[in-house]
N, C-alpha and C positions, 0 to 999 in steps of 0.2 A: 504494500500500499504506499502511495505517495505520503511524504511527511506533510505536505501542504493539506492533504485530505485528512490525515489524523488530526492535525491542528484545527481544521475547520470543524470536524466532528467534536473535539473538545469545545471549541467556542460555541457551538450550537447547544451542546449538552448544558454549558454553562448559562447560556442565555435562557434556555428552557427553565433552569433551575431558578433563575432570577424572576422570571415571569410567573412561575408557580408560587414562589415566596411572596411576590407582590400580590398575588391572588389571595393567598391564604390570609396575608396581612390584611388586605382590605375587607375579606370577609370577617376577620376576626374583630377588626375596628368597627364594622357596620354592626355586628352582633352586640358588641361591648356598648356602641352608642345607643341601641335599641334597649338595652338593659338599663343603662344610665337614664334614658328617656322615662322608662317605666318607673325608675327609682324616683325620678323627680316628680312624676305625676302622683306616685304614691304618697311622697313627703306632702304634695299639696293637699291630698286627701286627709292626712293625718292633721295638717294644719287647719283644715276646714272642721274637722271633727272637734279638735280642741276649742277652735273659736266658737263653734256651735254650743258646745258644752259651756264655754265661759258666758255666752249670751244668755243660755237659760238660766245659769246660776245667777247672773247678775239682775236677771228679771225679777228674782225675789226681792232684791233690795233697791232696785233701780229708782232713780228720780226722773227718768225720762218719761215722756208722753207715752202710753201703752200703744198708741198706733205706730210711733217711730220704733220702739223696742220690738214689737211684734212683727212688723215689717221686716227688720233686719234678720230676726230669726226664722221667719218664713223663706226670705231669699236665701240665706246661708243653707238651710235644709234642702232647697231645691238645688242649689249648686253641688252640694255634697252628694246628693242622690245621683244627680246626672253624671258626676265624674266617676262615681263607684261603678255605675252601670257601663259606662264607655270602657273603663279599664277592664272589666270583666270580659267583655266581647272582644277586646284587643289583645289578649294573652295569646302569643305565638308559640311559646315554647312549652312543650309538655311538662318538662321537669320543673317549670314554675306554676303550671296550672293548678295543681292540687294544693299547693300552698295557698295561692290566693283564693281558692274556694273555700277553704276553712276560714280564711279572714271574712270572705263576703258573707259566709253563713252566720258567723257570729254578728257581723255588722247587720245583716238583714234582720236577725232576732232582735237585736237592739232596737233597730229602726221601727220594727212592728210593734215592740212592747213600749218604746219610748219616745223616739223622735216623732213618728207619724201621729199618735195621739195628741202629744203636745203640739205638733204644728197644727192639727185641726182645731184644738183648743184655742191657740192663739189667733187663728183665723176668726174664731168666734169673738175673742176678746176685742179684736179691733173693728168687728162689724159695727157699724153706727146704729143698726137697728136691734142690735142684741141687747144693749143696756149695759154692757160691761164697761164702757169707756168712762161713764159717769162714776162708777164705782172704783175702777182701779186708778184712772187718770195718770198721774206721774208718781205713784206712792209705792210701786212694787206690788207683787202678789201677796206677800206676808201681811202688808198693811191692808190689802183689799179684803183678805180673809178676816182680819180683825174687826173690819167694818161690818161684814156680813154677820159676824157673831153678835156684834152690839145691836144690830137690827133685829136679830132673832130675839135677844133679850127683851127688846122694846116691842116684840109682838108683830114684827115685819119679816117674818121667816120666809126664805125662798131657798128650799132644800135643794133643788136642781143645780142652782148656781153654787151654792155652798159645796155640794158634792164634787162638781166639776173643778172648783177652784182647789179644793182639798187633793183631789186627784193629781192636779198638776204640780202643787207645792210638794206633795209627798214624792212623786216621781222624780223631780228635780233634785230634791235632797237625798233620795236614794240611789241617785245615778253613780255614786262612787264605786260601789260594789261592781256594777256592770262595767264601768269605765276601766277597773283594774284588770278584768279578764280580757277585755279587747285591747287594751294597752300592751298586755304580754304578747298577744298575737301580732300586734302592730311591730313591736321590738323584734320578734322572731322573723317576721317577713323582711324587715330591713336588714337584718344580718344575713338572711339567705340571699338577698339581692346583692349585697357586698361580696359574699362568698362566691357567688356564681361569676361576678366579674372578675375576681382574682383567679378562679379555676380556668375561665376562658382565656385569659391573658397567658397563664403558665402552660396551658394545653398547646396553644397555637405557638408560643415560644419554643416549646420542646420539639414540635413538629418542624418549625423553621431549622432549628439546630440539627435535627436528623437528616432533614433534606440537605443541608449544606454539607454535613459530614459524608453523606452517601454519594454526592455529586463532585464536591470541591476536592475531597481527598484522592478519589481515582484520577481527577483531572491532573493534580499536582504530580502524582506518581507517574502517570503517563508522560506528562510534559517533561519531567526529569530524565525519563528513559530516552525520549526523543532528543532532548537537547545533549545528553551524554553521547548518543550514537552520533549526532551531528558534529559534536566537537571531536570525537575520535576520527570521523572521516575527513574533518578540515585538517586536523593534524597529519593525517595520512597523505593528503594532497600537498600540504606544505612540504613535508619531507620529500615528496617525489619531485616538486618543483626544485627543491634545494639540489637534488641529484642532477636534475636536468641542468641547472646552472653551473655544476661542477663538471659537466661534460659527459655524463653518463646517460646516453640517448637510448639505452636498453630499458630504462625504467618504465614500468607499467603499473597502473593502478587496478587492483582487483576489487570490484564490488558486486556481491551476487544479490544485494537487496533490490527489490524492483522500486527504486525511488529515484529522486533527482539526481543523487550521487553517481547513480549508475550511468545516467546520461553524461554526467561530467567526467566519469572515468572513461567512458566510450570516446569523448572528445578528446580527453588528455591523450589516451593512448593513441589515437588517430594522429594527434600533433606529434608525438614522440616518433611515430612510425615514419611520418612525413619528413621530419628532420633528420632521421636517420638515413632515409632514402636520398635527402638532399646531399647530406654528408658523403654518402656513397657516390653519388653522381659526381661530386666534386673530385673525389679520388680517382673515379674513372677517367675524368678529364686529364688529372695529374698522369695517370698510367698511360693515357694515349699520347699526351705530350711527350712523356719519356720515350714511347715507342717510335713516335715520329722524328724525334731529334736525333738524326743519324747523319750520315754524310750528305744525304739529299732530303730535304723535308717536302712531304707530299701535303700541301696545303688543302688540295681538293678532298683528299681523304679525311682531313681534319674536319672540314666544313660539314662533310657527310655524317661524321660521327656526331658533331654537335647538334645537327638537325634531329639525329635519331634520339639522342640523351634528352634534348629539349621536349620532344613528344613523350619520352618515357617518364621523365620526372614530373610532367604536368598532367599526366594521365589523358593527353589529348588524343583525339581520333585521327588527327593528321597535323603535319607541321610542314612548313616551308621555308627555305633559306632563299632570300631575295638579295641580290648583290647590286650595287650601284654601278651603272654602265658609266665608264670614264668618259665617254665620247658624246653622251646625250643625257637629257633629264629623264631617265627611264630606270626602272627596276627590272633585272633580269632573273629568271628563276634559275637558281643554282642547283638545288636539290629539293626534291618533294618526298616525304615519308607518309604513305597513306594518301587516301583520296581527299584532295584539298579543293574545294569548289572555288573557282576563280571570283574575284569580287567585281566583275563586269558582266555585262549581259553577253549572251551568245544566240546564235541562230537556232531555230527549232530543229533543224537537221543534225547540228553538232550536239545539241542537248539531248538527242534520242539515244546516244550511245555514250556510256561513261568513259570509255577508252578514248573516244574522240574528243571529249572534253580534257581529259588528262593531257593528251597529246598537244592540243592547241594551247593549253595553259603553259606547257613547258616552253613552247616556241614564241609566245606573245609577249613583248615588252610591256611593262605597266608604267604609264606616264604618272610623274610625281602629282599632278593636278587631277588624274583620272578618277580617283575614288577617295572616300574619307580615309581609309587605312594609310594610303601612302601620304596624304596632305598631312595628318597628324604625325606620323612616325618619321617621315622624311623632311618635309618642309619645317615642320615645328620641332622636330626632335624630341618628340614626347612618347612615353609608353602609352599604349591605347588598350582599354579594357571595355569590351562590350559584353556585359554579363548575359543578357537576354535580348536578342535582335528582334524579336517579336514586340518587345516594349519599345526598344530604341530602333525602331525600323527606318528613321531618317537616316541613321549612320551606315546602316547595310541594306539599302532599298533593294538590291539585286538579290540578296540572300536572306530576306526575312520572311519568305513565304514557305511554310512547312510542308506544303505539297509539291514544291519545286525542287528539282534534282540539284540546284545549286544552294539548298538551303544550309545556312550556318546557325546554329542556335545560339553559340557563345564563342568569342574569340578573344585572343591577347596578341598584341604585336609590340615588339621591342626594337627600338633602333640599336645597331650594333656600331658602336662608336669606338674607334682605335686612334690613339694619339690625336684626339680631338678632331678626328675626321670620320664622316659616316661611311663605314664600309658596307652597310646593307641592313636589312631587317629580318628578324625572326618572327614568323607569324604562326599561331597554334590555334586549332579549331575544334570545337564539339559540334557533331553533325548530327547527332541523335537528339530528338525533340526533349527527351526526359532528362537530358544531362546538361549541366552548366558548370562553368569554372566558378570556384569560390574565391573570396578575398584572400585567403591563405594561398590558394594555387597562384594567384597573380603575384603576391610578395615573393614566394618562392621562386617563380620563373623569373621575376626581375633581378633577384639576386644571383640566379644561375647565369643570366645574360651578362650581368656586371662582371662576373667572374671570367665569363668566356672572353669579353672584350679585353680585360687585362691580360689573359692567357695569350690571346692572338697578339696583342701588342707586343708582349715580351717575346713571343715566338718570331714575330717579324724582326724584332731586333736580334734574335739568335740567328735567324736565317741570314741577316745582313752580315753578322760575323763569320758565318760559314763561307759566305761568298768572298771574304778578304783573305788573301794569302800572307799578308804581312801581319806578324802578332802585335806590332804597335797599333795598327787599325783595329784588330780584334780587341786589343785592351781598351782602345778608346771607346768603342762601341759598348763594351761590358761596363766601363765606368759610366757610360750614359745611362745604361739600364739602373744602374745602382743609385746614380744621381737622382734619378726620377723616384726612387724609393724615399729619399729623404723629403720631408714636408718642404714645399716651396715658400710657405709663410707659416710661421708658428702662430696658431689661433690665439685670440684673446681669451684668457682664462680670468674670471672674476676674481679680484683680489689676490692675483698671484702674477709675480713678475717671472718669466721663463726665457731662457736662452740655452743654446746647445751649440756643439761643433763636433766634427767628425773628421780626423785626419788619417788618411790612408798611408800604410807603410810603402805599398807598392801601388801600381795602377789600379787594380781592382781590389777593393777593401772586403774583408769578411765580417766588417762591422756595419751596423747602421742604427738609426734612431728614428722613432716616430712619435709625433704629438698630434692627437686628434681629439675632437669633442664628439661625445654620445648624447649629449643634451645641452640644454642652456647652461646648466651649472655643473656638469661633469665632464671630465676629460681623461684621456688615457695617455700614459707616456711609456715608451718601450725603448730600452737599449739591449742590443742584441750582438753577439759575437759568434760567428759560425766557424767551426773548426775547419781548417783548411783555406785555400785562397783560390782566386781565379773565377772562371765562369760557373763552375758547379757550385761554388759557395754563393755566387750571386744568385743563381737560380733558386737555391734553398731559401735565401733571404726573400726572394719574390713571394714563394709560397707561403712562408711564415707571415709576412706582411698581409698578404691577401686574407689569409685565415683569420688572423687577429681582426682585421677591420670588419670582416663578414660576421664574425662572432660577437663583437662588441655590441652592447646595447646598454640602456640606461640603468640597468640593474646589476649588471656584470661587476664582480669584485676581481682584484688582481688574480687571486688563486683560481677562479673560475675560467679565466682567459688562459692561464698557463696550463691547466689541467686539460682543458679542451684542445689546446694546440698540441700538446704532447701525445694525446689519443689520436689526433688526426694525422700526424705526420710519422709517428712510430710505424716501423715496417714499410714505410712509403719512401724513404730516403735511406741512403747508405748510413750505417753507424759512423762512418768516417767523417760525416758531415753533421754531427749533433751540434747543438746550439746552446750557449749559455745565455740567459736572458734575466733581465730585471723588468718587472712591470709594475707601474704605478697607476692607480685609479684615484683621482681626487674629485671630491664632492663639496662644492662651496657652500651648499645649504647646511652641512653639518660642520664644516672646515675640518673634515677628516680626510684621510687618504689611506687606501689599503695597499701594501706593497706585497709582492711575492718575488722569490729568487730561485732560479735554477742555475746552480752552479756555486762557486766559492767566492765570488766577487762580492763584497758588502755593499750596502747603500749607507752613506753618511747622513746624519742628521745633525745639523747646527742648531744648538738651543741658545737663542739670543738672551734670554733673562739670566740663564745659568752660566753662559759663557763656556759651554762644554760641547764636545762632538760625540754623538752616540754612533755606535757602529750595529747594523743590523745584518746578522748572519743567518742564512737558513741551511747552507751546505746541502741543497738538494741536487738529485741527479739532473744532469742537462736534458733538455727535451730531445726526443728522437731515439732515446736508448731503451728506456723501459715504459712500455704502453700502460702499465698499471699503476704508474707513480701518480700519487695525489700530493699536490703541492700545499705549502703553508701559506696563511695570510697573517700580515701584521698591520694592526691599525694604529695609524699615527695622528695625533691631534696637533695641528699646527696653531701657533701663536704668532703674533705680530713679529717679523723680522726674522722668524726661523727659515732655515734653508735646508733642502734636500738635494744631495748629490748623487746622481746614478752615473755609473762609468764602467767601462770594459776593462779588463785586466791589462791591456796594453799600458794604461796610465802607470800601473805599478811595476812595468818591467822597462821603463826608461832607464838607461845606463849613461855614465858620463865618462870622461877620458880615464878616470881611475877605476873604472869597473864597479863603481857604487851604483847600487839600485836605488831609484826614487821610491822610497817605502811609503806605506800608508801614514806613518807618523809625520813625514815630511808633508803630505797632502793635508793632514789635519792641522799642522802649523800654518800652512798658507790660508787654510779656511778662517782659522781665528784672526789672522792678520787683516784679510780683506773683507770681512763680513759686513762691513757698512756700506758697500757698494752695491750698485745694481747688478743684476746677473749678467748682462751684456758686458760690463766692465770686467766682472770677475772672469768670464769667459776668456776675454782678451788677455787679462793678466795671467791666467793660468797657462794659456798657450804659450806666452813669452817666457813665464817662469820654467816651463818644461824644455823649452829650446835652450834656455840659458843653462840649465842643469845638463842637458844633452852634450853641450859643446859642439865638437866636431864629429861625434858618433852618429851612425845612421839609425834610423828608427828600426826598432826590432819587431814591433807589431802595430797594428792599427789602434788609434786612440780616439775614443768617443766619450763625451760627457754631456749630461743634461742636467740644468740647474733650476729648481724651483725655489722661489722665495715668497713668503707670505708678506703681503704689505697691507 
């Protein structure tokens, strides 16, 4: 199951829990609100009960007019009766109904025996035609009873009135017994209401806690397991990427779970396989160059091989090598591998047979302005990538119809530039509708063509050497090859002052240095010394320089580059031409540089604040000897005015007229004395210092120095 699906299930479950909890909480609050409303109404009944009892009791002694007092008693009785009846019919909960029925029964008994007869009597008391108003007036029932007794003593006896008034007074006075019984019932009912509210709150709180425990706890456990699995897989990917950066292109990620990381593993493994194939293709080019560099060089065979390799490395259906005609503005077909549909229209008769198309394509020049491919790649000198001709039909109008025999689904075209001169173009095509080139295919093919251009460039120079019989001319051309290896201009490195020099002991040096940027804030510097001299050593330097520049990226460390270089050239060059190297990668954003050394020559670091010179030794095996060697990294934090010296062992092999060797102690003394200068001045002073020390002695070895100073 996908991780995103698992997380979605957890989210839905948690959301359901929240909605259910809100529903229960709402239902609980509604029920509690109903009980509280019942409690409020019941408290009103109790208040009315006590108010009516007080009104009746006060009627015994009141000084109010009997009409006013009686009206209050009658109104309060009617309100109380109405409220009690409405409460009885509005009870919704069975567990409350039996309690309220007991109360209602007792209240009904009291009402029938007490409130109702008194209410009827008071209706008669306030009736103007009954004759009671004159008797009671505003004296209270007790005083009215005394008046009737006096009248009886005087012979004016009214037994009916006297009995009715006596009944009312006795009922009111004897109300305390009945009031106590119903008072207990009222107290019990109030306690039950409060208890039911508390039970309801506690029950629903418990239900909410149980729901949260049953849903949130599994969600937390599952989330922890998912996150643990993801962290483990991310670590696996990081370790695999680290191995790739160290040059191990055989690294693969194994992921059997059917989730997103299986897709990442598949893409990663595809990438490593592609890089491995790319590296193998470059080695094939090296082997091909080695087989062609004989007494006579077969350039045509090389171009055929390059076309085949271009098709192979890009998984194209077809490839064509088009060369620039020296005498016209046309491209001529040099070699075609597979069926390559021409980028121009043809007659129906020719299009009826594929072999006729192929024959005409090989013999027909392509004008620089005749098609989009030629315009972009020849006139503008730009690589051209048409991922889907059906979408970009304006670029390949002749080849964008999938039902036509000239259909090209996807194409890539690269200018082949040698010594700043356009030699021709390599064009690759996918002719099946279901297949297209990817962005990675385009990047890999571009690197391949750049390497091919450099190889042909060096091969042309080598062929020129073979054509010269005099050694002096041979050496001159070889020196030209080597001169082109050195950077024509040292790039501007933020906050760093850089200078370098390389002096050859003889015509062709086995030393070289290179300084180039891999991003805005990162640069790479290399100092190399190939064992041996002459043309073979120079060609090894070409290979080393090419591999390092192709392998460098914005994340490479010095160790990564050195390890990758060693794996790439081991078993590919003779062990007689092993190389000692120092590589430095500087990152201005961190003000740190990583250095890695293959060989025994150290790197020196002058610390301005402490006025000392540090030596960095790695004593690693030179590149080209042991393919399994993994080199070390040293990270250096630079501060203002700190200086880094990279040099070949020729500096430490300078001898004077007394056969004394220019030692590393001599070099450190020079560094301490001249640390306040800019690097360009230091380089000039060091060359003069070496010449003065050497005197009349000849140079024994090539001398190369690169100086970095933090400013």
